[in-house]
N, C-alpha and C positions, 0 to 999 in steps of 0.2 A: 724501409721503403719496399713496397709491394711491387714485384716485377713478374708479371705473368701474361705474356702475349698481348700487349697493348699497342694500339696504333693511335696517333693523334690526327684527327680530321679537322681541317679548317676551311675546306672548300667542298668540292663535289663528293668527297668521301663521307661527308656528314649526311647528305640527302640521297646519295646513290652509292653505297659502299660496294655492292655487287657480291657480297658474301654474308654468311650468317654471323650475327653479332650476339655474343653471350651476355654482354653487359655494356651499357652505354651510360656515360656520365659527363656532365658539363666539366670542362677542364680549362686551366689557364697555363700558358707557356710563357715564361719570362724571357725577355731579351730579343724577341722577334715580333714583327707585326705582319698582318695579312696584307698583301699588296698585289695589284695587277702588274706584276713585274716580269712575267715570262711570256715571250712571244711563242704562241702555239702554232706549230706547223703541221700537226696531226689531228688532235682531238677537236679543237675549236677554230682551226684555220688551216691554211695550206701553205706550202713553200712560196707560192706566188702572192698570197694575201694572208699573211699570218694574223691570227687573232691574239688575244691576251687572256691568260689564265692566272689564277692566284698562285703566289708562292709565299713562303715564309722568308721575309727579308730581315736580316739581323739589324737591330738598332738599340743602342744603349737606353735603358729605362723603359723600353717598349714592353707590351704584353699582348698576347693573342688569346682570345677566348674562343674555344671550339669544343669538340667532343672527343673524349677518350673512348675508344672502342676496344673491348676485350674479346678475344677469340678463344674458343675452346681449344684445349691442347691437341686433340685429335685433328682439328681443322687447320691448326696453325701453319704447318709446312706448306700446304696447298694455298692457303690464303696469302701468306707472305710472298710466295712465288707470283701469284696473280697481281698483287699490289705492286710488286717490283716491276713486273712487265708493263703495268699501266703507268706508273709514275716515273720510271727511268728510261722511257722510250728514246730520249735524245741525250740523256745524262746531264740535263740542265739542273737537275736537283742532285743533292747528295743525301744519301740516307744517313740519318743521325739518330742516336738514342739519347733522348733528352728528358729531364725531370718535369713532371706535370703536377700541378696542385688540383686535385679533384674537388668538386663542390661539396662532397660529403666529408671533406677533411683529410682524406687519404692522400698520400704522395706516391706516385708511381713513375717508373721510367717507361717511355713509349718510343716506338719507332715513328719517325716522322720524316718528311722530305723538305729540305731546306734549299733555297735558291742559291746557286753558285754564281756569284757576281762576276766571275771571270769568264762565264760562258757567253757565247755569241748571241744567245737568245735572251740574255738579261735585258730588261727594259725598265729598270727602276727609275730612270730619269724622266719619264713621260709625265706631263701634267694631266689633270683630270679631263680637260677638254680633248686632248689627243687620245687618251684612253677611250673616251666615249665614242669618238669618231671611228676608231679601230674596231671596237666591240660591236658597234651598230652594223658594220659592213661585213664582218668575217663569219665564216662557217667552215666546219671541218667534219671529220668522220663521226663525231658524236653530236653533230647538229650545229645550229646557229650559236655564235658566241654570246649573243644577248640572252639566250635562254639559260646559259650557265650563270651569268650574272644575276638574272632575275630569280632563279631557283636558290642561289646561295643567299641573296639578301632576304628572300622570303623565309627560308629555313632559319636563318639567324634570328629573325623577328619572332618566329614561332617558338624558338627556344628561350626567348626572353633576353637575347643577346643582340639587340639592334646595333647596326654599324652605320652611323650617320654618313660616313664617306661613301660606303657602298650604296646606301639609299639615294644619295644625291647623284651618284654616277648612274644608277638605274633610271632615275628620272630624266637625266640628260639623254641617255640612250633611247628611252621611249620617245622623247621629243624628236630626236634625229631619225628614228625609224618610222615615225607617223607619216 
């Protein structure tokens, strides 16, 4: 197993990493699925009107397709500190090192951020209609919540990794926002 400065991106890190990427490869993570399960009170919402952002939610038999990002050795300490500051702002995620299957056949271990179901911001119980209502209305420090959803769905499609659930959610948010 190759282990050299990898991060697993499944949401905004795919389309807006904010750092220099030495290598990018489609990857699969077993045992988790991408879900709008985190109430965002900073980046895509506020404490008064939380938004929703993606988290990796554990589920037996699930898999999440995303992007493995490799960072050069010299950049790794600074990049890891920046990613931690971005992802661990409320400690709703836990940092984990998990095995990935890369599309080119390699297996690597990567740092990723997994939802903590015991955290007050966990929102895994919401149905798609409620998710759409929240996402259509919320905005935070990084902009409207809907833009996060639209960019993620579009980027997955560009990568050849369409997510029908995200696409349906995006259509409902567009309808509500019209």
